[in-house]
All heavy atoms as a GROMACS GRO file, in nm:
protein
  566
    1MET      N    1   1.160   7.876   2.327
    1MET     CA    2   1.188   8.019   2.325
    1MET      C    3   1.310   8.047   2.414
    1MET      O    4   1.319   8.000   2.526
    1MET     CB    5   1.067   8.096   2.376
    1MET     CG    6   1.079   8.243   2.369
    1MET     SD    7   0.917   8.312   2.412
    1MET     CE    8   0.949   8.480   2.389
    2SER      N    9   1.401   8.124   2.361
    2SER     CA   10   1.525   8.153   2.432
    2SER      C   11   1.503   8.263   2.536
    2SER      O   12   1.422   8.353   2.519
    2SER     CB   13   1.630   8.199   2.332
    2SER     OG   14   1.746   8.240   2.398
    3ASP      N   15   1.577   8.253   2.645
    3ASP     CA   16   1.570   8.358   2.746
    3ASP      C   17   1.696   8.444   2.743
    3ASP      O   18   1.722   8.520   2.836
    3ASP     CB   19   1.545   8.300   2.885
    3ASP     CG   20   1.654   8.202   2.929
    3ASP    OD1   21   1.744   8.170   2.849
    3ASP    OD2   22   1.647   8.157   3.044
    4THR      N   23   1.773   8.432   2.636
    4THR     CA   24   1.894   8.513   2.619
    4THR      C   25   1.857   8.658   2.598
    4THR      O   26   1.765   8.690   2.522
    4THR     CB   27   1.978   8.463   2.499
    4THR    OG1   28   2.012   8.326   2.522
    4THR    CG2   29   2.104   8.544   2.482
    5LYS      N   30   1.930   8.745   2.666
    5LYS     CA   31   1.908   8.889   2.652
    5LYS      C   32   2.027   8.951   2.579
    5LYS      O   33   2.141   8.908   2.597
    5LYS     CB   34   1.894   8.956   2.789
    5LYS     CG   35   1.778   8.906   2.870
    5LYS     CD   36   1.647   8.953   2.817
    5LYS     CE   37   1.534   8.916   2.914
    5LYS     NZ   38   1.405   8.947   2.858
    6TRP      N   39   1.999   9.051   2.500
    6TRP     CA   40   2.103   9.125   2.429
    6TRP      C   41   2.101   9.270   2.476
    6TRP      O   42   1.996   9.326   2.507
    6TRP     CB   43   2.078   9.123   2.279
    6TRP     CG   44   2.107   8.992   2.214
    6TRP    CD1   45   2.178   8.886   2.263
    6TRP    CD2   46   2.064   8.952   2.084
    6TRP    NE1   47   2.182   8.785   2.172
    6TRP    CE2   48   2.113   8.823   2.061
    6TRP    CE3   49   1.988   9.013   1.985
    6TRP    CZ2   50   2.089   8.754   1.942
    6TRP    CZ3   51   1.964   8.945   1.867
    6TRP    CH2   52   2.016   8.817   1.847
    7ARG      N   53   2.221   9.330   2.481
    7ARG     CA   54   2.234   9.473   2.513
    7ARG      C   55   2.269   9.546   2.385
    7ARG      O   56   2.360   9.508   2.313
    7ARG     CB   57   2.343   9.494   2.619
    7ARG     CG   58   2.356   9.640   2.661
    7ARG     CD   59   2.458   9.658   2.772
    7ARG     NE   60   2.589   9.601   2.741
    7ARG     CZ   61   2.681   9.661   2.665
    7ARG    NH1   62   2.658   9.778   2.609
    7ARG    NH2   63   2.797   9.603   2.645
    8LEU      N   64   2.195   9.651   2.356
    8LEU     CA   65   2.215   9.729   2.234
    8LEU      C   66   2.292   9.856   2.267
    8LEU      O   67   2.262   9.924   2.364
    8LEU     CB   68   2.080   9.767   2.172
    8LEU     CG   69   1.982   9.652   2.149
    8LEU    CD1   70   1.854   9.706   2.087
    8LEU    CD2   71   2.044   9.544   2.063
    9ASP      N   72   2.392   9.884   2.186
    9ASP     CA   73   2.474  10.004   2.205
    9ASP      C   74   2.482  10.077   2.071
    9ASP      O   75   2.529  10.020   1.973
    9ASP     CB   76   2.614   9.965   2.253
    9ASP     CG   77   2.703  10.086   2.273
    9ASP    OD1   78   2.655  10.186   2.330
    9ASP    OD2   79   2.819  10.081   2.231
   10VAL      N   80   2.432  10.199   2.068
   10VAL     CA   81   2.438  10.280   1.947
   10VAL      C   82   2.536  10.395   1.973
   10VAL      O   83   2.516  10.475   2.064
   10VAL     CB   84   2.300  10.337   1.908
   10VAL    CG1   85   2.311  10.422   1.782
   10VAL    CG2   86   2.199  10.224   1.888
   11ASP      N   87   2.642  10.400   1.893
   11ASP     CA   88   2.739  10.508   1.902
   11ASP      C   89   2.681  10.629   1.829
   11ASP      O   90   2.686  10.639   1.707
   11ASP     CB   91   2.871  10.466   1.839
   11ASP     CG   92   2.979  10.572   1.849
   11ASP    OD1   93   2.946  10.691   1.875
   11ASP    OD2   94   3.096  10.537   1.828
   12ARG      N   95   2.624  10.720   1.906
   12ARG     CA   96   2.554  10.834   1.845
   12ARG      C   97   2.650  10.932   1.779
   12ARG      O   98   2.609  11.011   1.695
   12ARG     CB   99   2.463  10.900   1.948
   12ARG     CG  100   2.351  10.799   1.982
   12ARG     CD  101   2.254  10.849   2.081
   12ARG     NE  102   2.158  10.940   2.022
   12ARG     CZ  103   2.045  10.972   2.080
   12ARG    NH1  104   2.014  10.917   2.195
   12ARG    NH2  105   1.962  11.057   2.026
   13HIS      N  106   2.778  10.925   1.814
   13HIS     CA  107   2.877  11.010   1.746
   13HIS      C  108   2.908  10.955   1.608
   13HIS      O  109   2.935  11.031   1.515
   13HIS     CB  110   3.004  11.023   1.830
   13HIS     CG  111   2.983  11.092   1.960
   13HIS    ND1  112   2.955  11.227   1.969
   13HIS    CD2  113   2.982  11.045   2.086
   13HIS    CE1  114   2.938  11.260   2.096
   13HIS    NE2  115   2.954  11.151   2.170
   14ALA      N  116   2.905  10.824   1.593
   14ALA     CA  117   2.932  10.760   1.464
   14ALA      C  118   2.808  10.758   1.375
   14ALA      O  119   2.819  10.758   1.252
   14ALA     CB  120   2.982  10.617   1.485
   15CYS      N  121   2.690  10.758   1.435
   15CYS     CA  122   2.564  10.747   1.361
   15CYS      C  123   2.550  10.861   1.260
   15CYS      O  124   2.572  10.977   1.294
   15CYS     CB  125   2.447  10.748   1.459
   15CYS     SG  126   2.284  10.739   1.379
   16ILE      N  127   2.514  10.825   1.137
   16ILE     CA  128   2.492  10.926   1.032
   16ILE      C  129   2.343  10.944   1.001
   16ILE      O  130   2.308  11.006   0.902
   16ILE     CB  131   2.571  10.893   0.905
   16ILE    CG1  132   2.528  10.757   0.847
   16ILE    CG2  133   2.721  10.898   0.932
   16ILE    CD1  134   2.584  10.728   0.708
   17SER      N  135   2.257  10.888   1.084
   17SER     CA  136   2.112  10.901   1.070
   17SER      C  137   2.060  10.849   0.936
   17SER      O  138   1.971  10.909   0.876
   17SER     CB  139   2.068  11.046   1.091
   17SER     OG  140   2.106  11.092   1.218
   18SER      N  141   2.114  10.737   0.891
   18SER     CA  142   2.068  10.680   0.764
   18SER      C  143   1.927  10.625   0.776
   18SER      O  144   1.856  10.617   0.676
   18SER     CB  145   2.162  10.567   0.718
   18SER     OG  146   2.145  10.451   0.797
   19GLY      N  147   1.887  10.587   0.895
   19GLY     CA  148   1.753  10.534   0.916
   19GLY      C  149   1.739  10.386   0.884
   19GLY      O  150   1.629  10.331   0.891
   20MET      N  151   1.848  10.320   0.848
   20MET     CA  152   1.842  10.176   0.817
   20MET      C  153   1.787  10.097   0.935
   20MET      O  154   1.701  10.010   0.918
   20MET     CB  155   1.980  10.123   0.778
   20MET     CG  156   2.034  10.177   0.647
   20MET     SD  157   1.943  10.122   0.503
   20MET     CE  158   1.981   9.948   0.504
   21CYS      N  159   1.834  10.128   1.054
   21CYS     CA  160   1.792  10.052   1.173
   21CYS      C  161   1.644  10.070   1.201
   21CYS      O  162   1.575   9.973   1.233
   21CYS     CB  163   1.876  10.090   1.294
   21CYS     SG  164   1.868  10.265   1.338
   22THR      N  165   1.593  10.191   1.185
   22THR     CA  166   1.452  10.214   1.214
   22THR      C  167   1.363  10.152   1.106
   22THR      O  168   1.251  10.113   1.134
   22THR     CB  169   1.421  10.364   1.228
   22THR    OG1  170   1.459  10.431   1.108
   22THR    CG2  171   1.494  10.424   1.346
   23GLY      N  172   1.415  10.140   0.985
   23GLY     CA  173   1.341  10.074   0.878
   23GLY      C  174   1.334   9.924   0.899
   23GLY      O  175   1.232   9.861   0.870
   24ILE      N  176   1.442   9.867   0.950
   24ILE     CA  177   1.451   9.722   0.968
   24ILE      C  178   1.387   9.679   1.100
   24ILE      O  179   1.320   9.577   1.106
   24ILE     CB  180   1.598   9.677   0.963
   24ILE    CG1  181   1.652   9.697   0.821
   24ILE    CG2  182   1.614   9.532   1.008
   24ILE    CD1  183   1.801   9.681   0.808
   25ALA      N  184   1.409   9.755   1.206
   25ALA     CA  185   1.360   9.717   1.339
   25ALA      C  186   1.296   9.838   1.408
   25ALA      O  187   1.348   9.888   1.508
   25ALA     CB  188   1.473   9.660   1.423
   26PRO      N  189   1.183   9.885   1.357
   26PRO     CA  190   1.122  10.006   1.414
   26PRO      C  191   1.076   9.991   1.558
   26PRO      O  192   1.063  10.090   1.630
   26PRO     CB  193   1.003  10.034   1.321
   26PRO     CG  194   0.972   9.901   1.259
   26PRO     CD  195   1.105   9.830   1.248
   27GLU      N  196   1.055   9.867   1.603
   27GLU     CA  197   1.016   9.845   1.742
   27GLU      C  198   1.136   9.847   1.836
   27GLU      O  199   1.119   9.847   1.957
   27GLU     CB  200   0.939   9.713   1.756
   27GLU     CG  201   1.021   9.589   1.731
   27GLU     CD  202   1.054   9.560   1.584
   27GLU    OE1  203   1.000   9.625   1.493
   27GLU    OE2  204   1.139   9.473   1.561
   28ARG      N  205   1.257   9.853   1.780
   28ARG     CA  206   1.380   9.850   1.860
   28ARG      C  207   1.461   9.979   1.856
   28ARG      O  208   1.539  10.006   1.948
   28ARG     CB  209   1.471   9.735   1.814
   28ARG     CG  210   1.409   9.598   1.821
   28ARG     CD  211   1.387   9.556   1.964
   28ARG     NE  212   1.342   9.417   1.969
   28ARG     CZ  213   1.287   9.364   2.074
   28ARG    NH1  214   1.268   9.433   2.183
   28ARG    NH2  215   1.250   9.238   2.073
   29PHE      N  216   1.445  10.059   1.748
   29PHE     CA  217   1.525  10.180   1.730
   29PHE      C  218   1.438  10.299   1.694
   29PHE      O  219   1.337  10.284   1.626
   29PHE     CB  220   1.630  10.160   1.619
   29PHE     CG  221   1.728  10.051   1.648
   29PHE    CD1  222   1.709   9.923   1.599
   29PHE    CD2  223   1.840  10.074   1.727
   29PHE    CE1  224   1.797   9.820   1.628
   29PHE    CE2  225   1.930   9.973   1.756
   29PHE     CZ  226   1.908   9.845   1.706
   30GLU      N  227   1.481  10.418   1.740
   30GLU     CA  228   1.416  10.544   1.704
   30GLU      C  229   1.522  10.638   1.649
   30GLU      O  230   1.636  10.638   1.695
   30GLU     CB  231   1.353  10.610   1.827
   30GLU     CG  232   1.232  10.540   1.879
   30GLU     CD  233   1.172  10.612   1.999
   30GLU    OE1  234   1.246  10.672   2.080
   30GLU    OE2  235   1.049  10.605   2.013
   31LEU      N  236   1.482  10.719   1.554
   31LEU     CA  237   1.571  10.818   1.496
   31LEU      C  238   1.531  10.954   1.549
   31LEU      O  239   1.415  10.994   1.541
   31LEU     CB  240   1.560  10.815   1.343
   31LEU     CG  241   1.666  10.889   1.265
   31LEU    CD1  242   1.806  10.836   1.295
   31LEU    CD2  243   1.639  10.876   1.115
   32GLU      N  244   1.629  11.024   1.609
   32GLU     CA  245   1.606  11.157   1.661
   32GLU      C  246   1.700  11.254   1.590
   32GLU      O  247   1.780  11.212   1.506
   32GLU     CB  248   1.631  11.160   1.812
   32GLU     CG  249   1.533  11.073   1.888
   32GLU     CD  250   1.551  11.080   2.038
   32GLU    OE1  251   1.661  11.116   2.084
   32GLU    OE2  252   1.454  11.051   2.109
   33SER      N  253   1.693  11.379   1.623
   33SER     CA  254   1.773  11.480   1.553
   33SER      C  255   1.923  11.456   1.568
   33SER      O  256   2.001  11.495   1.481
   33SER     CB  257   1.737  11.619   1.603
   33SER     OG  258   1.762  11.631   1.742
   34ASP      N  259   1.964  11.391   1.678
   34ASP     CA  260   2.107  11.367   1.699
   34ASP      C  261   2.147  11.222   1.669
   34ASP      O  262   2.252  11.177   1.710
   34ASP     CB  263   2.148  11.405   1.841
   34ASP     CG  264   2.075  11.324   1.947
   34ASP    OD1  265   1.973  11.261   1.915
   34ASP    OD2  266   2.121  11.324   2.062
   35GLY      N  267   2.064  11.149   1.597
   35GLY     CA  268   2.096  11.012   1.557
   35GLY      C  269   2.000  10.911   1.614
   35GLY      O  270   1.902  10.944   1.680
   36SER      N  271   2.031  10.787   1.586
   36SER     CA  272   1.947  10.677   1.630
   36SER      C  273   1.978  10.640   1.774
   36SER      O  274   2.087  10.664   1.824
   36SER     CB  275   1.973  10.557   1.539
   36SER     OG  276   1.898  10.446   1.580
   37HIS      N  277   1.880  10.578   1.838
   37HIS     CA  278   1.904  10.519   1.969
   37HIS      C  279   1.813  10.398   1.987
   37HIS      O  280   1.709  10.387   1.922
   37HIS     CB  281   1.886  10.621   2.083
   37HIS     CG  282   1.745  10.655   2.112
   37HIS    ND1  283   1.676  10.752   2.046
   37HIS    CD2  284   1.658  10.603   2.202
   37HIS    CE1  285   1.553  10.760   2.093
   37HIS    NE2  286   1.539  10.670   2.188
   38ALA      N  287   1.855  10.309   2.074
   38ALA     CA  288   1.775  10.192   2.106
   38ALA      C  289   1.659  10.234   2.196
   38ALA      O  290   1.678  10.311   2.290
   38ALA     CB  291   1.860  10.086   2.175
   39ILE      N  292   1.541  10.186   2.166
   39ILE     CA  293   1.425  10.216   2.249
   39ILE      C  294   1.443  10.154   2.388
   39ILE      O  295   1.414  10.217   2.488
   39ILE     CB  296   1.296  10.166   2.181
   39ILE    CG1  297   1.273  10.244   2.051
   39ILE    CG2  298   1.177  10.176   2.275
   39ILE    CD1  299   1.161  10.192   1.964
   40ASN      N  300   1.495  10.031   2.391
   40ASN     CA  301   1.528   9.963   2.517
   40ASN      C  302   1.672   9.915   2.506
   40ASN      O  303   1.709   9.854   2.405
   40ASN     CB  304   1.436   9.844   2.542
   40ASN     CG  305   1.292   9.887   2.560
   40ASN    OD1  306   1.261   9.962   2.650
   40ASN    ND2  307   1.205   9.840   2.472
   41GLU      N  308   1.751   9.938   2.608
   41GLU     CA  309   1.892   9.899   2.602
   41GLU      C  310   1.909   9.748   2.604
   41GLU      O  311   1.998   9.693   2.539
   41GLU     CB  312   1.970   9.961   2.719
   41GLU     CG  313   2.117   9.928   2.714
   41GLU     CD  314   2.195   9.989   2.830
   41GLU    OE1  315   2.142  10.076   2.901
   41GLU    OE2  316   2.310   9.948   2.848
   42VAL      N  317   1.825   9.678   2.679
   42VAL     CA  318   1.832   9.532   2.687
   42VAL      C  319   1.704   9.474   2.626
   42VAL      O  320   1.593   9.517   2.660
   42VAL     CB  321   1.849   9.485   2.833
   42VAL    CG1  322   1.848   9.333   2.841
   42VAL    CG2  323   1.978   9.541   2.892
   43VAL      N  324   1.724   9.379   2.532
   43VAL     CA  325   1.611   9.320   2.460
   43VAL      C  326   1.627   9.168   2.455
   43VAL      O  327   1.736   9.115   2.474
   43VAL     CB  328   1.600   9.376   2.317
   43VAL    CG1  329   1.578   9.527   2.319
   43VAL    CG2  330   1.723   9.340   2.233
   44ASP      N  331   1.518   9.100   2.425
   44ASP     CA  332   1.524   8.958   2.397
   44ASP      C  333   1.594   8.939   2.263
   44ASP      O  334   1.596   9.031   2.180
   44ASP     CB  335   1.384   8.897   2.389
   44ASP     CG  336   1.312   8.897   2.523
   44ASP    OD1  337   1.380   8.880   2.626
   44ASP    OD2  338   1.188   8.915   2.523
   45GLU      N  339   1.648   8.818   2.240
   45GLU     CA  340   1.706   8.788   2.110
   45GLU      C  341   1.606   8.824   2.002
   45GLU      O  342   1.486   8.796   2.014
   45GLU     CB  343   1.737   8.638   2.098
   45GLU     CG  344   1.860   8.594   2.169
   45GLU     CD  345   1.888   8.447   2.142
   45GLU    OE1  346   1.794   8.368   2.124
   45GLU    OE2  347   2.007   8.411   2.141
   46ASP      N  348   1.654   8.888   1.895
   46ASP     CA  349   1.565   8.933   1.789
   46ASP      C  350   1.648   8.945   1.661
   46ASP      O  351   1.740   9.026   1.654
   46ASP     CB  352   1.505   9.069   1.827
   46ASP     CG  353   1.407   9.123   1.725
   46ASP    OD1  354   1.402   9.072   1.611
   46ASP    OD2  355   1.336   9.219   1.759
   47GLU      N  356   1.618   8.863   1.562
   47GLU     CA  357   1.694   8.862   1.438
   47GLU      C  358   1.692   8.998   1.370
   47GLU      O  359   1.789   9.036   1.302
   47GLU     CB  360   1.641   8.754   1.343
   47GLU     CG  361   1.734   8.722   1.229
   47GLU     CD  362   1.871   8.669   1.273
   47GLU    OE1  363   1.879   8.595   1.372
   47GLU    OE2  364   1.970   8.703   1.206
   48ALA      N  365   1.585   9.076   1.388
   48ALA     CA  366   1.578   9.210   1.328
   48ALA      C  367   1.687   9.301   1.384
   48ALA      O  368   1.740   9.387   1.312
   48ALA     CB  369   1.440   9.271   1.351
   49VAL      N  370   1.724   9.282   1.510
   49VAL     CA  371   1.831   9.362   1.570
   49VAL      C  372   1.964   9.331   1.502
   49VAL      O  373   2.043   9.421   1.472
   49VAL     CB  374   1.838   9.335   1.723
   49VAL    CG1  375   1.963   9.393   1.784
   49VAL    CG2  376   1.715   9.389   1.792
   50ILE      N  377   1.989   9.203   1.476
   50ILE     CA  378   2.111   9.163   1.405
   50ILE      C  379   2.111   9.224   1.265
   50ILE      O  380   2.212   9.279   1.219
   50ILE     CB  381   2.122   9.009   1.396
   50ILE    CG1  382   2.131   8.948   1.534
   50ILE    CG2  383   2.238   8.966   1.308
   50ILE    CD1  384   2.254   8.984   1.612
   51ASP      N  385   1.998   9.215   1.195
   51ASP     CA  386   1.988   9.272   1.060
   51ASP      C  387   2.016   9.422   1.063
   51ASP      O  388   2.085   9.474   0.976
   51ASP     CB  389   1.850   9.245   1.000
   51ASP     CG  390   1.826   9.098   0.969
   51ASP    OD1  391   1.924   9.019   0.965
   51ASP    OD2  392   1.708   9.061   0.950
   52ALA      N  393   1.963   9.491   1.162
   52ALA     CA  394   1.984   9.635   1.173
   52ALA      C  395   2.131   9.667   1.198
   52ALA      O  396   2.188   9.756   1.134
   52ALA     CB  397   1.898   9.693   1.285
   53ALA      N  398   2.194   9.594   1.289
   53ALA     CA  399   2.336   9.618   1.319
   53ALA      C  400   2.422   9.592   1.196
   53ALA      O  401   2.514   9.669   1.166
   53ALA     CB  402   2.381   9.530   1.436
   54GLU      N  403   2.393   9.484   1.124
   54GLU     CA  404   2.473   9.450   1.008
   54GLU      C  405   2.445   9.540   0.888
   54GLU      O  406   2.528   9.550   0.798
   54GLU     CB  407   2.452   9.302   0.972
   54GLU     CG  408   2.510   9.212   1.080
   54GLU     CD  409   2.490   9.064   1.053
   54GLU    OE1  410   2.418   9.027   0.958
   54GLU    OE2  411   2.548   8.984   1.130
   55SER      N  412   2.331   9.607   0.888
   55SER     CA  413   2.295   9.696   0.778
   55SER      C  414   2.341   9.840   0.799
   55SER      O  415   2.339   9.920   0.706
   55SER     CB  416   2.144   9.695   0.757
   55SER     OG  417   2.100   9.567   0.720
   56CYS      N  418   2.381   9.874   0.922
   56CYS     CA  419   2.426  10.010   0.951
   56CYS      C  420   2.549  10.041   0.867
   56CYS      O  421   2.650   9.971   0.877
   56CYS     CB  422   2.457  10.026   1.099
   56CYS     SG  423   2.514  10.192   1.141
   57PRO      N  424   2.545  10.147   0.785
   57PRO     CA  425   2.657  10.176   0.696
   57PRO      C  426   2.786  10.216   0.767
   57PRO      O  427   2.894  10.207   0.708
   57PRO     CB  428   2.605  10.288   0.606
   57PRO     CG  429   2.491  10.348   0.679
   57PRO     CD  430   2.433  10.239   0.765
   58VAL      N  431   2.777  10.258   0.893
   58VAL     CA  432   2.897  10.299   0.966
   58VAL      C  433   2.922  10.212   1.090
   58VAL      O  434   3.003  10.247   1.175
   58VAL     CB  435   2.891  10.449   1.006
   58VAL    CG1  436   2.896  10.537   0.882
   58VAL    CG2  437   2.769  10.480   1.091
   59GLU      N  438   2.850  10.100   1.100
   59GLU     CA  439   2.862  10.007   1.213
   59GLU      C  440   2.851  10.078   1.347
   59GLU      O  441   2.926  10.052   1.441
   59GLU     CB  442   2.991   9.925   1.203
   59GLU     CG  443   2.992   9.831   1.086
   59GLU     CD  444   3.108   9.734   1.086
   59GLU    OE1  445   3.200   9.746   1.171
   59GLU    OE2  446   3.107   9.642   1.002
   60ALA      N  447   2.752  10.168   1.357
   60ALA     CA  448   2.731  10.242   1.481
   60ALA      C  449   2.656  10.159   1.584
   60ALA      O  450   2.653  10.194   1.702
   60ALA     CB  451   2.655  10.371   1.453
   61ILE      N  452   2.595  10.049   1.542
   61ILE     CA  453   2.516   9.964   1.631
   61ILE      C  454   2.597   9.840   1.667
   61ILE      O  455   2.645   9.769   1.579
   61ILE     CB  456   2.384   9.920   1.566
   61ILE    CG1  457   2.300  10.043   1.528
   61ILE    CG2  458   2.307   9.827   1.659
   61ILE    CD1  459   2.182  10.010   1.440
   62LYS      N  460   2.609   9.814   1.796
   62LYS     CA  461   2.673   9.693   1.845
   62LYS      C  462   2.571   9.618   1.930
   62LYS      O  463   2.496   9.678   2.007
   62LYS     CB  464   2.796   9.725   1.931
   62LYS     CG  465   2.901   9.808   1.860
   62LYS     CD  466   2.981   9.726   1.762
   62LYS     CE  467   3.101   9.804   1.713
   62LYS     NZ  468   3.096   9.842   1.575
   63VAL      N  469   2.569   9.487   1.913
   63VAL     CA  470   2.480   9.400   1.990
   63VAL      C  471   2.568   9.308   2.074
   63VAL      O  472   2.656   9.240   2.020
   63VAL     CB  473   2.389   9.316   1.897
   63VAL    CG1  474   2.295   9.230   1.979
   63VAL    CG2  475   2.312   9.406   1.801
   64PHE      N  476   2.546   9.309   2.204
   64PHE     CA  477   2.625   9.229   2.296
   64PHE      C  478   2.534   9.131   2.370
   64PHE      O  479   2.417   9.161   2.395
   64PHE     CB  480   2.693   9.318   2.401
   64PHE     CG  481   2.791   9.416   2.345
   64PHE    CD1  482   2.751   9.545   2.313
   64PHE    CD2  483   2.922   9.379   2.322
   64PHE    CE1  484   2.841   9.637   2.260
   64PHE    CE2  485   3.014   9.469   2.269
   64PHE     CZ  486   2.973   9.599   2.238
   65ASN      N  487   2.589   9.017   2.408
   65ASN     CA  488   2.520   8.927   2.498
   65ASN      C  489   2.516   8.999   2.633
   65ASN      O  490   2.620   9.036   2.686
   65ASN     CB  491   2.595   8.793   2.508
   65ASN     CG  492   2.528   8.696   2.601
   65ASN    OD1  493   2.512   8.723   2.720
   65ASN    ND2  494   2.491   8.582   2.549
   66ALA      N  495   2.397   9.021   2.687
   66ALA     CA  496   2.384   9.099   2.810
   66ALA      C  497   2.452   9.031   2.929
   66ALA      O  498   2.503   9.100   3.018
   66ALA     CB  499   2.237   9.126   2.841
   67ALA      N  500   2.455   8.899   2.932
   67ALA     CA  501   2.514   8.828   3.046
   67ALA      C  502   2.667   8.823   3.038
   67ALA      O  503   2.735   8.848   3.136
   67ALA     CB  504   2.458   8.687   3.054
   68SER      N  505   2.719   8.793   2.919
   68SER     CA  506   2.864   8.771   2.906
   68SER      C  507   2.940   8.893   2.854
   68SER      O  508   3.061   8.900   2.870
   68SER     CB  509   2.890   8.654   2.812
   68SER     OG  510   2.857   8.689   2.678
   69GLY      N  511   2.869   8.985   2.790
   69GLY     CA  512   2.936   9.100   2.729
   69GLY      C  513   2.997   9.069   2.594
   69GLY      O  514   3.055   9.156   2.530
   70GLU      N  515   2.981   8.946   2.547
   70GLU     CA  516   3.037   8.904   2.419
   70GLU      C  517   2.966   8.974   2.304
   70GLU      O  518   2.844   8.988   2.303
   70GLU     CB  519   3.023   8.753   2.404
   70GLU     CG  520   3.075   8.700   2.272
   70GLU     CD  521   3.054   8.549   2.259
   70GLU    OE1  522   3.008   8.486   2.355
   70GLU    OE2  523   3.084   8.497   2.152
   71LEU      N  524   3.046   9.021   2.206
   71LEU     CA  525   2.990   9.086   2.087
   71LEU      C  526   2.915   8.983   2.004
   71LEU      O  527   2.969   8.879   1.968
   71LEU     CB  528   3.100   9.151   2.004
   71LEU     CG  529   3.056   9.221   1.876
   71LEU    CD1  530   2.969   9.344   1.908
   71LEU    CD2  531   3.177   9.261   1.793
   72VAL      N  532   2.789   9.012   1.976
   72VAL     CA  533   2.704   8.925   1.894
   72VAL      C  534   2.704   8.972   1.750
   72VAL      O  535   2.712   8.894   1.656
   72VAL     CB  536   2.559   8.920   1.949
   72VAL    CG1  537   2.468   8.840   1.860
   72VAL    CG2  538   2.559   8.866   2.092
   73SER      N  539   2.699   9.104   1.729
   73SER     CA  540   2.693   9.161   1.595
   73SER      C  541   2.733   9.308   1.600
   73SER      O  542   2.708   9.375   1.699
   73SER     CB  543   2.551   9.147   1.540
   73SER     OG  544   2.544   9.192   1.408
   74PRO      N  545   2.793   9.360   1.495
   74PRO     CA  546   2.833   9.289   1.372
   74PRO      C  547   2.964   9.214   1.394
   74PRO      O  548   3.048   9.254   1.476
   74PRO     CB  549   2.852   9.402   1.271
   74PRO     CG  550   2.891   9.520   1.353
   74PRO     CD  551   2.822   9.503   1.486
   75VAL      N  552   2.977   9.104   1.323
   75VAL     CA  553   3.099   9.027   1.327
   75VAL      C  554   3.156   9.018   1.187
   75VAL      O  555   3.083   9.025   1.089
   75VAL     CB  556   3.076   8.885   1.385
   75VAL    CG1  557   3.042   8.893   1.532
   75VAL    CG2  558   2.968   8.811   1.310
   76ASP      N  559   3.287   9.005   1.179
   76ASP     CA  560   3.352   8.997   1.048
   76ASP      C  561   3.341   8.860   0.989
   76ASP      O  562   3.321   8.764   1.050
   76ASP     CB  563   3.500   9.035   1.061
   76ASP     CG  564   3.516   9.181   1.102
   76ASP    OD1  565   3.430   9.262   1.065
   76ASP    OD2  566   3.614   9.212   1.170
   0.00000   0.00000   0.00000
């Protein structure tokens, strides 16, 4: 089991409230009246988080390595 932590960043200005992230990773994201947000800013590695970031139609979700700050997802 990995001990790598990821930091989740949701750009609430870019978010269009599609709900893709909450459908894919409901334990990681919540949808509110002003857009989605991460339930916890720092999380353990979780493939559902990557799927949510890559499924966001406006790429409002960014996943970073919490230790290095390196962008994990979405990547081109």
